[in-house]
C-alpha positions as CSV (number, residue, x, y, z in Angstrom):
1,X,0.0,-0.1,0.2
2,X,2.7,2.4,0.8
3,X,4.4,1.3,-2.2
4,X,1.3,2.2,-4.4
5,X,1.2,5.5,-2.6
6,X,4.9,6.5,-3.4
7,X,4.2,5.7,-7.2
8,X,0.9,7.9,-7.0
9,X,3.3,10.6,-5.7
10,X,5.9,10.1,-8.2
11,X,3.6,10.3,-11.1
12,X,1.9,13.6,-9.7
13,X,5.6,15.4,-9.5
14,X,6.5,14.2,-12.7
15,X,3.1,15.6,-14.2
16,X,3.8,19.1,-12.2
17,X,7.4,19.3,-13.2
18,X,6.5,18.8,-17.1
19,X,3.6,21.3,-16.7
20,X,6.4,23.8,-15.3
21,X,8.6,23.2,-18.0
22,X,6.2,23.9,-20.8
23,X,5.0,27.2,-19.1
24,X,8.4,28.7,-19.6
25,X,8.5,28.1,-23.4
26,X,6.6,31.4,-23.9
27,X,7.2,34.7,-25.8
28,X,6.8,36.9,-22.6
29,X,6.8,40.7,-22.2
30,X,7.8,42.7,-19.0
31,X,6.9,46.3,-18.0
32,X,9.8,47.8,-16.6
33,X,8.8,51.2,-17.0
34,X,7.2,53.2,-14.1
35,X,3.8,53.4,-15.9
36,X,0.7,51.0,-16.9
37,X,1.2,50.0,-20.6
38,X,-0.9,48.2,-23.2
39,X,0.7,45.8,-25.4
40,X,0.2,44.5,-28.9
41,X,1.9,41.7,-30.9
42,X,2.4,40.9,-34.6
43,X,3.4,37.7,-36.1
44,X,3.6,35.7,-39.3
45,X,0.5,33.3,-39.0
46,X,0.7,30.1,-41.2
47,X,-3.1,30.6,-42.1
48,X,-3.8,34.5,-42.3
49,X,-0.3,35.8,-43.0
50,X,1.1,38.8,-41.0
51,X,-1.3,39.3,-38.1
52,X,-1.7,41.6,-34.9
53,X,-4.0,41.8,-32.1
54,X,-4.0,43.8,-28.9
55,X,-4.1,44.9,-26.1
56,X,-2.6,43.3,-22.9
57,X,-2.5,45.6,-20.0
58,X,0.7,45.5,-18.0
59,X,1.2,47.3,-14.6
60,X,4.7,48.4,-13.8
61,X,6.9,45.5,-12.9
62,X,4.7,43.0,-14.3
63,X,5.1,40.2,-17.0
64,X,2.8,38.4,-19.4
65,X,3.0,35.6,-21.8
66,X,1.8,36.6,-25.2
67,X,2.4,33.5,-27.0
68,X,2.0,30.3,-24.9
69,X,4.1,27.4,-25.6
70,X,7.2,26.9,-27.7
71,X,8.1,30.1,-29.6
72,X,8.3,28.8,-33.3
73,X,8.9,32.0,-35.2
74,X,12.0,33.8,-35.1
75,X,10.5,37.0,-35.8
76,X,7.8,38.8,-33.9
77,X,6.9,42.3,-33.6
78,X,5.8,44.4,-30.6
79,X,4.2,47.8,-29.8
80,X,3.1,49.4,-26.7
81,X,1.3,52.6,-25.5
82,X,1.4,54.3,-22.2
83,X,-0.4,57.5,-20.8
84,X,0.1,61.0,-22.0
85,X,0.8,59.6,-25.7
86,X,4.1,57.6,-24.8
87,X,4.5,54.8,-26.9
88,X,7.1,51.9,-27.5
89,X,7.8,51.2,-31.2
90,X,10.9,50.5,-33.4
91,X,14.0,51.0,-31.6
92,X,16.1,51.7,-34.7
93,X,14.9,54.4,-37.1
94,X,16.6,52.2,-40.2
95,X,14.0,49.4,-39.4
96,X,12.1,48.5,-42.2
97,X,8.9,46.6,-42.1
98,X,6.7,45.7,-39.2
99,X,3.8,47.8,-40.3
100,X,0.3,46.7,-38.8
101,X,-3.1,47.9,-38.7
102,X,-4.3,48.5,-35.1
103,X,-7.4,49.9,-33.1
104,X,-5.7,52.3,-30.9
105,X,-8.6,52.1,-28.4
106,X,-10.3,48.8,-28.7
107,X,-9.2,45.0,-28.5
108,X,-8.6,43.7,-32.1
109,X,-7.3,41.1,-34.4
110,X,-6.0,42.3,-37.7
111,X,-4.9,40.5,-40.7
112,X,-2.6,42.5,-43.0
113,X,-3.7,40.8,-46.2
114,X,-7.3,42.2,-45.3
115,X,-6.0,45.8,-45.7
116,X,-3.3,45.5,-48.4
117,X,-3.9,47.6,-51.4
118,X,-0.5,46.6,-53.2
119,X,1.9,44.4,-52.2
120,X,3.5,45.9,-49.0
121,X,1.1,48.7,-49.0
122,X,-1.4,48.9,-46.3
123,X,-4.8,51.2,-46.2
124,X,-5.7,51.0,-42.5
125,X,-7.5,54.1,-42.6
126,X,-10.3,52.8,-45.1
127,X,-11.2,50.2,-42.2
128,X,-11.0,52.9,-39.6
129,X,-7.9,51.5,-38.2
130,X,-4.4,53.1,-37.6
131,X,-1.3,52.0,-39.4
132,X,1.7,51.5,-36.8
133,X,5.4,50.4,-37.0
134,X,6.2,47.6,-34.4
135,X,9.5,46.8,-33.0
136,X,11.2,43.7,-34.4
137,X,11.9,41.3,-32.0
138,X,14.2,38.3,-33.3
139,X,14.0,35.3,-30.9
140,X,16.9,33.4,-32.5
141,X,16.9,29.8,-31.7
142,X,15.3,30.0,-28.2
143,X,12.1,28.3,-27.6
144,X,11.2,31.0,-25.0
145,X,11.8,34.6,-25.0
146,X,11.2,37.6,-22.6
147,X,11.1,41.3,-24.0
148,X,11.5,44.2,-21.7
149,X,9.5,47.2,-22.2
150,X,11.5,50.2,-20.3
151,X,12.1,53.8,-21.5
152,X,9.1,55.0,-23.9
153,X,9.5,57.4,-26.5
154,X,8.7,61.0,-26.0
155,X,5.0,61.9,-26.7
156,X,6.1,65.0,-28.8
157,X,7.2,62.6,-31.7
158,X,4.4,60.5,-33.5
159,X,5.0,56.8,-34.2
160,X,5.9,56.1,-38.0
161,X,3.2,55.7,-40.1
162,X,3.2,53.1,-43.1
163,X,3.3,55.0,-46.6
164,X,-0.2,55.9,-47.7
165,X,-1.5,54.5,-50.9
166,X,-0.4,56.3,-54.1
167,X,-3.1,59.2,-55.2
168,X,-5.1,58.0,-58.0
169,X,-4.6,59.7,-61.3
170,X,-7.3,62.2,-62.2
171,X,-8.4,62.1,-65.7
172,X,-7.5,65.1,-68.1
173,X,-10.6,67.6,-68.5
174,X,-12.0,66.6,-71.9
175,X,-14.7,69.1,-71.9
176,X,-14.7,71.7,-74.7
177,X,-12.0,73.0,-77.0
178,X,-10.4,71.2,-80.0
179,X,-8.0,68.1,-79.6
180,X,-5.2,70.4,-80.0
181,X,-6.2,72.5,-77.2
182,X,-6.9,69.9,-74.8
183,X,-3.5,67.9,-75.7
184,X,-1.1,70.8,-76.8
185,X,1.7,68.1,-77.2
186,X,-0.3,66.3,-80.2
187,X,-0.2,69.3,-82.0
188,X,3.1,70.9,-83.0
């Protein structure tokens, strides 16, 4: 009887240890700033392409898992906002890419392909969303990764926006006059 009781305890301990190990394999974010922040994440979804969702609220000193389980992607994008217009976006001005459509006030999930008007050109405003550049985070070969939000960017600068769609050409005014008056380059 004692022997079966010991086997039962051993099984429970093994289950708890395996659960604890899998909990460590996450994409975690930690708020090391002195203010509350709201965090959004972007990633390459195998079914929907580049996808973003938000918001996860973090108090100063807290950490949260944004992606649970082993981190399979080597690249994620993160963006956060704080009070008084503070934001955490791309750390390097020369960073290319990482643009996503977000709803700055409500929880959201957005797939870039739904707002793409040309390859690599988003029109977020048409859907009432805001185009925002996230910070590129390379997780390397790690199955778990922690990102620290520390110093925010000043509210006097605005987050980079994706380029807006090119203006549509306006057709020439064909009303009145001869062909030579409307198109002087045809008549010389």
